[in-house]
N, C-alpha and C positions, 0 to 999 in steps of 0.2 A: 243441854244440847237447848239451842234458842227456838221461841214460841213460834215458829215461820211455818207458814205449808210445805210440805216435801213433793217434792216432782216425782213422776213416776219412775223416773230415771235414777233419782235415790235413793227412792226403795227397793228398786231393783238391785241396785248396788250396795242396799244395806244387809237383803237377804241373801247376794251372794257372798259378802264377806261373811257373815253369820253361818252360812254353813262348811265356806273354810276353818273357820276358825275350830270348829265343833270337830274337825279332822285332824285337829295337830296333838302331836304329843305335848304332855304338860311341859317339857325342857324346850319345843317349838314355840309355845305360846310363851312362855317366858323372855325368850329372845325376839317375837313379837313383838309383844310391849316396849321391850329396850328399845328396838329399832324406830316404835313411833315415837317414844319418848324423845327419843335424839334427834329426831324429824321436826317434834314441836319445838324441840330447845333452840335448833337451827332457824326456824320460822320465825321464832320471840327475838333472836338477836339479828334477823334481815329487819326486821320491822324495825325493832330500836335504831339498827344505823341508817333505817328508811329517815326516821323522823327527826334526828342527828342532822344529817343533811340538809332538811328541809328548814329547819331551824338555823340553821350557816347560812341558808341560800337568799 
């Protein structure tokens, strides 16, 4: 994580996510992690396509 100051809303969101993750079973945690990894890969792919579009324009 970067060295920036978190807003109150971000801190609250992190607390809520932490509480949610603690309630998951090990299998649900693995599935959640896979979902997040997939979303991150998709975002990186979109970013690369955006950069390619910018260089071609």
